[in-house]
N, C-alpha and C positions, 0 to 999 in steps of 0.2 A: 503622572500618567493615568488617564481615565479610560474606562472600558466603554467602547462604543460598538453596539451590535451591528450598526450599518456598515462601519468600516471593516468589521470582520467578514461580513457577507461579501463586500467588495474584494477584500483580500482573497476570499474563497474562490474568486474567479481565476486566480493564478493556479490553484490546485485543480479547478475545473478544467482548465486548459491542458494541464499535464494528463489528467484522467482521460479526456477525449482522445488525445494523441495515442496513448498506450492501448486504450480499448480498441480503437480502429486498427492499430498496428497488429495486436495479438489476434484479432478476429480474421483479418484479411491477408496479411503477409504470408502466412502458411499456404493459403490457396494459390497465391502467385508462385511461390517456390515449387509447389507440386504441379500445378496445371500449366504455368507458362514456361517454367524452366526444367520441369521433370526431375526434380531432386528426390533422392531417397528419404524415407521417413527419419532415418538416423541423422542425416545431415540437417534436415529441417529442425529436428529437436535441438541439435547443437546451435544452429543459427538463432533459434528463439531464446537461447540463454545468453546471447551476446550482450543484451541490454543489461542484464544483471552483472555480468563480468565488467562491462564498462562502468557501471555505477559503483562497483566495488572499489575500483582504483581511482575514480575521479571525484565522486560525491563527498567522501570524508575530507580529503585535503582542501577541496573547494570551500567546505564549511569553515574550516580554520582560516583560510585565506580571506574569506568574507568578513570574519571577525576583526582581522588586522587592517583591512582596507578602509581608507577615509577619502571620500570624494564629495564635491558639492551636492550631489544627488543622493548620497548615502553610501552605506557599505554593502548592501544587498542588491540595490537597483541596477548597478552596472552589469552584473552577471545576468540578470533577467532581461535587460534591454539588448544584450549581445546574443545570449543563448537562444531565447525564444523566437526572435525573427528568423535566425538561421535555421532553427529546427522547423519552423512553419514553412519556410521556402522549400527545403529539400523534401519535406513530407509530401508536398504537392507534386513533386517530380517522381516519387516512388512508383505509382501505377503507370507512368509514361515510359519508364526505363524498359527498352526493348531487348537489351542483352544483359547477361548476368553481371559482368564487371561494373557496368553503370548502375545497376540495381544495388550491388554491394556498396558502391561508393556513396549512393544516396542514403542507404540505411545506416552505414557507418557514420556518416556526418550527422545524421539524426541522433544516433546513440550518444555521440560526443557532446552535441549541443544541448540535448535534454539533460544529460548528467551535469552540465555546467550550471544550470539554473534551478534545478529542483531543490537542492538543499537551501540555497539562499531564499527562495520564495517561501519555503516552509519555516525557516528561521525568522522570517518577518513577523510571524504570529506572536512569539514571545517578546519580540522587540517592542511591539505596540500594545501588548496586553499585560495588565497587572497579574502577578502570580496567582492570586486567588480565583481568577476567571479563565485560566488557560485551558482547563478541561472543557468548559463550555465553548470556548473559542475553537478548540480543536474539533469538537463535535460539529460546529457550523462548517468548518473547512472541509471535513470529511463528508458531510452532507452534500456540499457543493461538488466534491469529487464524485460522489455516487450519482448525482444528477447528470454529471458529464458522461459517466459510463453508460447510464441508461439511454441518454440521447444518442451516444455512439452506437449502441447495439440496436435500438429500435429504429431510429431515423436512418442511421448508417446502413442497416440491413436492407431497408427499402431502396435507398439511393444506389446501393451496389447492384441491385437488380436492373436498374436503369442504365447505369454506367459504372464500371468498377473504380473509376477515378473519383467519382462524386463524393464518397465518404471521406477520402483523403483531402479533397479541396474544402469540404465542410470543416474538417479538423483544423486545417491551416487557418481558415478564416476565423474560427472561434478562438484559437490561440492568440492571434493578432489582436482581436477584440478584447480578450482577457487582459493582455499585457497593457493595452492602452488604458483600460479602466484602472488597473493597479497603479500605473505610473501617475495618472491624473489625480486619483483620490487617496492614495496611501502615501503619507509623508513619514519618512523615517525620523527617529529622534535626532535632534541637532547635536546633542552631546551624549557621550557614552561614559559610564562609570569606568574608572581606571582600576587596573589590577596589577599587582606585582608580578603575576604570572602571565606572560604573553600567550595569546592563543596559539597553540601548536598541537597538531594531532598526535604525534608520537609521544610528546611529553605528557599529554593528557591521558593517553592510553597507559603509559607507565604509572602515572599518578593513580589511575583506577586500580591497577594491579597491586600497587604498594599501599593503598589506603587501608589503615587498620580497621576501619568500620566495615569495609567490603560491601557497603550498600550498593554503590554504583556497579561494581562487578557482578553482584548477584542479580541486579536488575537487567543488565545487559545480557547475562546468560539466560535469564528467564525469557527475555525478548527473543533470543535465538531459539530456545526450545519451543515456545508456542508458535513461532513462525514456521519452524520445521514441521510441526504437526498440522498446522492449517494449510500451508502450501502443498503438502502431500495430498491432502484431501481434495483441494482445488484442482491440482494437476491431474489426478487420476479418477475424478468422480465420474466423468462421462464413460470411461472404460468400465468402471465399477457398475454403473447403471446398466450397461449393455451386457457385460459378462456375468454379473452376479444376480441382478434384478430381472434380467431378460427384457429390458426396455429398448426403445430405439435411441439413436444418438441425439435426436431432437428432444426427446422426452428427458434424457439425462441432462442436457444443457438447460432445459426449462426448470428442472428440479434445483440445479445449482443457482439459477436465477431467483428462486424463492429465498435462499439464504442471503443473496446479495441485496434483494429488495428490503428484507427485514433489517439488515445491517444499516441501510440508508435511512429507513424509517425511524430507527432507534438511535441514530448517531447523536442527535441533539439531546435526547433523553439521557443517554449514557454520560454526556458531559455534565449535565446537571446532577445526576446521581453521584458522580465522582466528586463534584464540588460540595455536595451535601454530606456524604458519608465518608469521604476520604478516598484517595486514589488507590492505596494498597488494598484496602478492604474491597473496593469495587472491582479491581482487577482480579483479585484472588477469587471472588465470587464468580466472575466470568469464566475463569480457568476451570473451576470445579464444575460449573454448569456445562461448559463446552465438552470437557472430558467425559462427563456422565452421559450426555446426549449421544456422543459418538460411540461410546461403549455400548449403549443400549441398541444402537443401530447394528453393531457387530453381533450382538446376541440374538436379536429377533430374526425369525425365518424370512427368507427373501420374498416368499409369497405374501406374507403379512405386510412387509414394507412396501411392496409394489401395488397393493390393493388400492384402487381409486376410491376417493371419498366424495369428491364433488368437482364440477367444472365451473370455474369462476372467471370473470373478465380480468384481464391483465395477467393473473396467475396461471390461467389455463387449467389443466387437470391437476387437482390437489390429491396426493396420495398419502398413505400413512407416514411414509418417510419424510414427506413435506413438512409435517408438524415438527419433527425433530430438527430438520434443517432450518426452519423458521426460528426455532429456539436457539439454534447454533448461531444464526445471524445476530440475534439479540445479545448472546453471550460474547460474540466476537466484537460487537460494538463496545460493551463494557470494558473489554481488554484493550482494544486498539485505540480508542478515543482517549483513554487516560494515560497511556504509556509514554507518549512523547512529552506531555506536560510534566510528568514525573521525572523524566530524563533531564529536561532543561532546568528544572528547579533543584537539581543536584549541584548546580554551579552558578556563579555570579553571571549577570547579564552580558558582561564583556566577552564571555566564552560560550554563548548560546549556540552560535553556528558550529563551533567545534564539537560540542556534545550532540547537536543534531546530526553532524557527520558520523559520529560514533554510533548513534542510533541506526543510521542507514548501513553502516558497516556490518553490524550484527544481524540486522534484518535481511540484508542482501546475501550474506553468507548462508543464512537459513534458506533463502529462496533458491540458492544453488544446491545446497546440501539436501533439502527436503525431498524433492522429486527423485534425486539419485538414490538416497537411502531407501525410500519406499519402493522404487523400481527394483532394487536388489531383493528386498523382502518379498515382493510379489513373485519375482523370478525364482527365488529359492523355495517358495511355498508351492511350486508347481503352477504358477500363474493363478493363484487364488486371490482375486481382487478384494475379497472381504478382509484380508489381512491388513489393508490400509486402515480400516476402522478399529483394528486392535492396536496398531502402532501409534496412531495419533494420541490416544489417551495416555500412553506411556510418557510421551513428551510433555503433555499437559501436567502430568504428575511431577515431572522433573521441574517444570516451570513453577509449579506451586511450592515445591521445596525451596527453590531459590527465593521466591517472594516472601516466605516466612521470615527470612533474615534481613529484609530491606527495612532500614530505619529512617531513611531520608527521602526527599522528593515530594513531600506534601506541599500544598500551597502555603506561601508565606502569609503571615497575618496581615490584615488590611492596615495600611499606614494611617 
């Protein structure tokens, strides 16, 4: 198995498609729920967590199923060829749904179909990539996903002003294009290594818990902790910017965009750093950097953080807090890009899909737990939104403690 940058970029179109769909969905579905159907904020909040709940129950077992499946076109491709077109079709109907039951039917079908193919398309990366190049490959794939999100926000925002349906139709078209490219250019291995242990999610989870080494368990707990911290910041940052920094909602979203942009810019670099210095060291450095930057934001006065420094193309108004958020984007790239390769290198290739499913199990649990934990912290502190910046470093510290004990998951030596 040889490493081919061109193939990884083409495979990245699969993650590009996933990213476009969810970025458009998260940006505009709340507007439909509020403006078209008049739903209360509490119900909208619950509705917008349904994708994580669906992913929690579907993605992990699908990963294990894809490990066991054998077809003439591969073990991952059937899930992609079924789930993606269905998702693209119903996604295009979401803005056309005139009454709530039809809208819910469309969104529910989307959630199920997207959960069906996300784990298999991500598991394709380690299938076609030698162990020592998986950090670099994951950097490329996340870069493509970031490009998809940027297109969804920048182009989709303009299209929405012309017609609310246009961003959704753009997303549908891009997903179909992505799937065609992946199907034509990505060929799965014809043979898979055999294992005495059959791919099975529950057995693998029990194995993780019973393992004397505890490296896999520590890594999965670290993933849970850093995603709780990061998701909490992401979910509440706009409210933090409005209530603590005294900025507008648009300015708050723009500041969060600074973090996202620097994550995308450093996705490729983070993969090479992980390949050069080792994944555990790179992830641990990212955790320390991210925790330190967020703690500094907590300590500094609001007036200092909100002070404008410059107005730049693309970035807009750059404030003091922007510098810390840009650094946070770089730190998040060091963590996120190297974590999935570390997970899949804990196990033989025959069970890559199963362990990819476990990765999504812990990260999805965190995506559900993070906003709820921090929501309660904000409420109990008398709605002091600055407490989010205190809680996140605590979870980063817990993640770092877990990472100290991880002994496996580095790239295998070159054959």
